N, C-alpha and C positions, 0 to 999 in steps of 0.2 A: 888231163891235158896240162902240159907244163906252161909256166908263165911265158916263156919265150915264144911258144906257139900261139899264145893268145894275143900277143902284142900287135901283130898285123891286123887282126880282126878288130881290136879295140881302136886302132888308129883309123881304120876304115869307117867304123861306126861313128867315131867322133867327128871325122871330116864330114860325113853325111849330115849329122845333126847341125854342125856349125854352118855348113853351106846352106841348109834350109833356113837358118836364122840369120843369115848374113845381112839381110835387108833390115833387120831390127837391131843391129849393133849400135852401141851408144854413140851419139854425135852431138856436137855443140850447136848445130843448126843445119839448114839446108845447103846444098851445093848450088853452084850457079845454074846448072841445068834444072834443078828442082824449083828455083826461084822463077825461072822462065816458064816452066810448066804451070806454076801456080798462077801466073799472069794470064795465061791462055785458057785456064780451066773455067768451067762453068761455075765452079764454087767461089770465084772471085767476085763476091757480092759487094765489096768495097769499091770495085772498079779501078784499082790501082794499076798503073802502067810503068814500065821500065823505060828510062830515057838514058841513052848513052851520052856521056859528057864529051862534047866537042866544042870547037871555038864558037860556032853560032849559038849553041845553048847557053854557054857561059856569058856571052855578050848580052843575050836576052835577059838572063837573070840579073846582070849588073844594072840593066836599065830599069828594072822593076823597082817600085818604091818599097822601102823597108816596112816593117810591121807597124811602126808608129804612124807613118804617113798614111798607110792603107786603112788604119782604124779610125781616121778622123771623119765624123759625119759632116756632110755639107753645111748643116746649120751651125756647127761649131766654128767653122772657118768663115762665117758670114761677117758682114760689117760689124765693128765693135762699138759698144755703148760708150758714151762720153763719160769721162772721169771728173768732169767739172760740175756735175749736178750735185746739189745739196740733198741730203737725206736725213731721216730721223736718227737721232743720236749724235749728229755732228755738233761740234761747239764752234761758235762764230765770234769774231771780233767785229763790232760795229762802231764806226765813228761818224759823227755828224759835225759838219762845218757850217757856221752861220755868219751872217753879217748884221751888225747893229744889235738891236734888242734880240736876245737869243732865248730859245726854249731850253737848251742843254748847257750853255756856257756858264761862266761864273756869275753873270747877272741874273740868272734864273734861279728859281727855288730848287730845282733839281741839281744845278751846279753848286749852289751854296752849301748843300749838305755834303758835298764831297770833300775829302781831306785836302787842305791847301787852298781851298776856295777863299777869295778875298771878299766876295759879295759887294763890290764897289759900284754896282749899278750898271746901266747900259754902257756898252762899249762901242765906240765909233768905228772900230776896226773889226776885221774877221776874227772869229774864234772857233776853235774845234774842241769837241768833247768826246772822249771814248766811253761808250756804255760798258757796263759790267759784261763779262763773258756770258753769252747766252747759248743755251742748248736747244736744239730743234726737238720739239715735243713729238710724241708718238703719232699725233695727228698731222704732223708736218708743218706746224706753225711756230712762230716765235713772237714774244711780246715786245712791242715798241711803244714807249711812252707817247701819249698824245695821238697815237694811231690805232692802237689795239693789237689784236692778233693778226699777224701778217703771214700768209702762206709762204713757206720757204722751200719745202721739199719739192724736188723736181726742177727747181730753178738753178741757174748759174749765179755766182756772186754778182755779176753785173746786172742780171735780171732782178735780183733781190734789191739791189741798190736803187734801181728805177722805181720798184714798187714802194719802198719806204719813202723815197723822195716825193712820189706822187701823193702819199698819205700826209706828208708834212706841208704840202702846198697850201697857201693861204693861212697857214699857222706860223710859219717862219719865213723870214726874208731870204729868198734864194738859197735854201738849204742844199748842201752837197753831202753825199753819203758815200762812205767807203766800207765794204764788207770783205772780210778775208776768213778763210776756213782755218781754224786753229787745230782741231782734231778731226781728221777726216775718216770717220768710221764706216760710213756707207760706201765710199769709194776705196775699199781696201780688199786685200786678199788674205785669207787665213791659211797659213802654211803650217802643217803638222807633220809628225812622224820623224824620220831619221835625218833631221837637219840639226845643225849646231845651235841655231837660235830660232826655235819655233815661236809662232805668234802671229799677230795681225800686222800686215805690212801695207801701208798706204800706197795707192797708185798715183803716179804723177802724169802730167800732160805729155811727157815724152813718150809714154806707152811702153810699159814693161811687158816682157814675154816670159815664157816658162823658165828658160835658163836664167834670165835676169832675176826672177823672183827667188829661185833656189840660191843664187849667189847672195842676194840681199838677206836671206835667212841664214847666212853663214856657210853655205855649201852643204853638200851631202856628208853624212857622218861615215860613209863607206865608199870604197872605190866606185867610180862611175859605172863600170860594167856590171856591178852587182846591185844597182839601184833602179827602181821604176817610179814614175810619178803618176798618180791617179788624179786627173783633173775632173772635178765635179762642177757642172754648170747646168742650170735649168733642169735639175733632177736627172741628169744624164752624166755618166762617168766615162771618161776616155782614158785608156791605158797607154802610157807613153814611156817606154824604156829609155832611161836617161842616156844610155850609150848610143841610141839611134838619133839623138837630137844634136843638131848643129846650129850655130847662130842664124844661118841662112836657109834652114830647112822649113818646109811647110808645117811640119809637126811642132815647131817652136812657136806655138800659138800666142797671139796678142791677148793678154788677159783682160777680163772685164770685172767691173765691181761685183763683189759678193762671190767671186770664184773661190773654190777651195782646193788646195793642193795637199795631197797626202803622199809623202815620200816614204817608200818602204823598201826594205832590203829584200832583194830577190836575185840570188846568184844565178847566172846563166851557165847551164851545163849541157853536155851531150852524153848519151849512153853508148856503150861499146859492147858488142856481142860478137860471137863467132870465134874464129881462129886468130885471136889477138892476145893470147896469154890468159886473161881472165875477164869476166864480165865486171864492168865498173861504170861509175858515173863520174865524169871528168869535168871540172870547172874550166871555164874559158880562161880566167886569169888575165885577160886583156880585153881592150875595147872591141877589137876585131880578131877573128880567128879564121884561117882558111883551111881547106881540106888537107893540104900537105902537112900543116902544123898539127892538125887533129890526129892524123895517122901517126905522126912521129911521137906525139905525146904518149901514145899507148904502146910504143915499141914496134909499130909496123906489123905487117903480116908475118905470122910464125913460119919459119923456114920448113918445119917438118909436117905441117898440117894445112897451111893456108893455100888458097888459089889467088895469086896476085893479079890475075886477070878479072877478078870479081870482087871489087871493093864497092859496097853499096852504101848510099845514104838514104834513109827512109825519112820522109818529110810530108807534112800536110802543107801543100803549096797554095798560097792565097790565089783566088781567081781574079779575073779581070774586073774592071770597074762595074760592069753591068751585073756582076754576080758578087758584089761586095758582101763580106760577112761570111761567105762560104769558102771552103778550102777542099782541095782534092788530094787524095793520097798519091804520092809520086815516089818512085825509087830511082835515084840517079846512080849510074854504074860507071866506075872508073877502071880502066885497064892499065895496071901499073907495069905491065910488060912492054907497053908502048912508051918510049922516051918522051914523046910529046905530051903525054898525060901529066907529067910532073909539072909542066908549065900551066896546064889547065887547073891542076889542083891548087896552084898558088893564087888563082883568080876566083876559085869557087869559095864563096863566104859561107861558113857554118852559121847556123841559126840556133837560137835557144830551143832545147828539147829535141834536136835532131837525133837520129839513131844511126850510128855507124856500125855496119856489119861487114865483116871480112869472111867470105864464104870458105867452107871447107873444100879441100882438093878432092877430086873424084877418087884418087888412089888411097884416100884415107880408110875406106872400107877394107881394101885388101890388106893394108898395113895392120889394121887392128885385128883382122882375121888371123894373120900370121902370128901376131903377138899373143893372141889367145891360144892358138895351137901350141906355141912354145910354153905358155904358162901351164897348160893342162898336161902335156905329154913329156915335158922335160923330166919330171920325177919318175915317170914310167921308164923312160930311156936310161936314166941314171941308174935305176934299180936293176934293169936288164944288164947293163954293163957291169954292175957290181956282182951279179950272180954268175956271170961268165968268168 
């Protein structure tokens, strides 16, 4: 049998083999129909569902709190502790003012030992004397001459003044006491990690919040969108992406004494699969990124293989308040053949670790089938033409 007579039979055999294996042709991912069938299948153990993006859906997503606000336990947002309380390790300035014969002034033995003391005897007028700087001991007390150990921890400076004054009663003529905190270690926040000036930062009566404390530590060492703040309080840690914080947001918590802030670099990214050129992980590179920008950053749907009616965003969507801490898998679908979808894409905010998938067109299988036929039988046809 000649080669020319075998060609039709070889073509027929090849077509039969390729047709049988058409369903197993290489593909970069499922088509829109296959995604829909997967949702309706009994094998959908994750329970994911497809939601078409429209104006009500986008409005609802806009109204939902961000990841940072949703992660705040109610206890962390409760009433905040006072920053005026004295604690162990604090250093204090204590001054005593007396009238007439004094315990602490120049006329006293204590005052006579101080540099510059004249030791001229009783003074008819009021006199004040500053005690050496005193540190609050581990047991929360401070030493006061003629009084003994006075409990200081847990008291405000005014309360400590009253306690020292009460101890000096009947020992000094109408003593007046002033207490001020010199080094406030107990009412401070420790800031660590990717900030320009890490260290211990004291709290003031004005009430510093997370953003204030990051600024007082010199600011983050990396762009805001690439930074997260871990707030540790009462053995509980809260994850606060810095890009989600604003001065008036609930997540910008009022800080308490002994809070710890760890600022770490954590670039926000989304992953791209399907008919979009190549699989890649793409950084946000901005504080906010919408779906239209995310699609444009990867070149959009491929003209030769993509289905522009099926652009999907895979996400674990946080649940409502009664199911806080849980997340359900959701697939948001955008139809880019609908002009109105481009407006919706500008309002749909991308989130960290979203998966953007552009589905393959249904015609891809036929196109690949024809391409493989050409690849296999083009040499046979060329040889046949040459023999003729």
